[in-house]
N, C-alpha and C positions, 0 to 999 in steps of 0.2 A: 362588379367584382372587386374583391377585398384581395390584397397582397399581404402577407406575412411582414411583421415589421421587424427588422433584423437587429434595430436598436435593442427592442423589448427582450428579444431573444439572449442578446449579449448581457442584459442586465440580469435575466433569470440564472445565467451561468456564473456572472460575477459575484451575485450576492451571496450565496452560500459560501464562497470563499472568503469573503469580506468578515462574515458573522464566524466562520471558523477561527481566522485570525485573531477577531477581537475576544473570542472566548479564550483562545490560548492565551494573549496577552494578561488577560484577568486572572487566569488561573496560575499563571506563572508568577506574576506579581505577589500573589496570596502564598504562594509556596515559598518565594523569597524572603517576603518578611514574616512569614510563620512557618520556619523551617520544619520539615516533618522528620522523623526518625529514618535513619537509612536502611533501605529495603533491598538495594542491588549493591553487594559488596564488590570492593575494588572499582568504583565507580565515582567520578567526581561529582560532588553534590549538585552544580549547575546543570549536567547533563542529565542525572536523576529527575530533578524537578521539571526539567524540558519534555522528558518522556511522560511524566504523570501527567504534566498539562495537555501535552497533545491528546492521550488517550481519553482524558476527562473531557475535553472541549468538544471532541468528536462524539462522545456518548451523550453529551448535552445536546447538541444539534441535531443529533439523528433522532432522539425521542421527542423534542420540544418543537421542531421545525419539520414536519412531515410534509409539509406542501410541496417541497421542492422535489424535482425528478430523480429517480433513483439514479440516473446518469451521473448527476452533480455529485452525489453521495459516492459513488463509485471513484470518481475521480479524487475526492477529499479524502477516501480512504486510501488511494494510493499514493497520494500526496505525504499523508500522515505517516504510513508505513514506512516511506523513504526517509522521512526527517526522523523516524526513531532509530532506523539503522544508522543514520548520520551522527546522531548523539551518540549511540553507542560505540561507535568507532572512535569518537573525538575524546569520550569521556571515559573509556575503559582503561584503567592505568597502564596495563602491562602492553596494548597494541595501538594506542593512542600516538597519532604524527604529532601532536603536541609537545611530546618528550617528557612525559613523566618517568618512564624508565630508561630515559638516558639522562637526566638530570637537568635537563634544559628548564624545566619547570621543578624547581626542589620539592621534595616532599618534607624536609624539615625547614620550619619557617621561624626560627627564633627561640627565644625562651621568654616566660612571664615570672617576675621576681616578685615575689611578697614579703614585705617587711613589717615589723610591728609600727602601729601607729602611722603606718605611711600608705598612699594609693600603690595599687599595683603598676609594676613597670614593665613595657616590652622591651627587650633588646635583641639584636642580632648576634649571629654566631662572631666570635672573635672580638667582641668588645670587652672593654675593661671596666670594672664596677669596684667601688670601695665598700670594704666591710670593717665595721668596727671589730677589734679581737674580742672573741669572747660572745658575740651575739650570734644569732641563728637566723638564717634565711631560706624561706622556701623559693624552690625553682621548680617551674613546670614546662617541659618540654613542648613545644608547639608543633604541631605536624599537620598535614591534610589528613583528614578523617579516614582513618586505615589502621588495623592492627600492627601494633609494633611491640617489640622488647627493647629496652634501654639499659645499657651497662655504664656506670659512671666510674671515673678514674680521677684521683687527685695527685699532682706531682709532688706536693709537700705534705701528704697523708693528711689532708683535712678530713672531718668526719662527714660521714652519709647516715641518715636513719636506714636506709634501705638501698644501695648501691645498684640494685637490679631493677627499679621502678622508674618511670619516666616522670613522677612526681617526687622530690624529694625535699628533706631538709638538711641544710649544709651548715656545718660549723668551721671556720677558716682554722688553720693550725695556729698554735700559739708561740711556736718558735721561729717563725718566718713572716717576713712583711710581704710576700708574694705568693701566689698558689696560682695553678694554671688547672682547670677542670675539664675534661674531656668526656663527652657521652657519645659512645657508639650505639647508632639507632638501627635496629632490624625489621624493616617492614615487612609485611606479608604481601600478599598479591605478586610474587615473583618479581619485586623490586629489589635493587641493589642496597647495601647497606651503607650509610653514612655516618660520618664523625662531625660532630660540632664542638665547639669550645666557648668557655668563658675565661677571661683573665680576672685575677682578683687581686686589689691592692689592700693588705690587711692593715688598717688603721690601729693605732695604740688608744 
């Protein structure tokens, strides 16, 4: 008389979950290093990548590993569906408890400066930079991947090529040694507008 082997039964239940996890890690790493275009608006990219990785890993496992029992797939499908809902809740900007809408995780993340014959420089809001009088510098506003409008202001009437663009060319004033740039960023997805600034020292 033979008796069922509980260890073998546990292994048959555990293996599909481990395969699902391994496939998820591989897919997520691939999406992280080879980013996809954003398909889910108003969603943090890592959350979106997680959702795609979960869906694809389950699909691959379902079609290539059909030897497992249907009960295992039902458990995995339920677990994956719960993880997708969790990723949406954490990653959707307007409802996430992580604080995108409250500003705890800032939408604006500084600026990138481009000058002639120099490498690009990343700066944070409120930093002071030096610009030679008469020179032109390109300034790009860095935010989370989200639709936005920008409005630039200069305290000393410096020149912008387009003060309503988030990427501008700026020339400092010729009659002042200092300027303060402010940009009002109006993001989409029902998020609050924010104001960032750059302090300018104008060198002769």
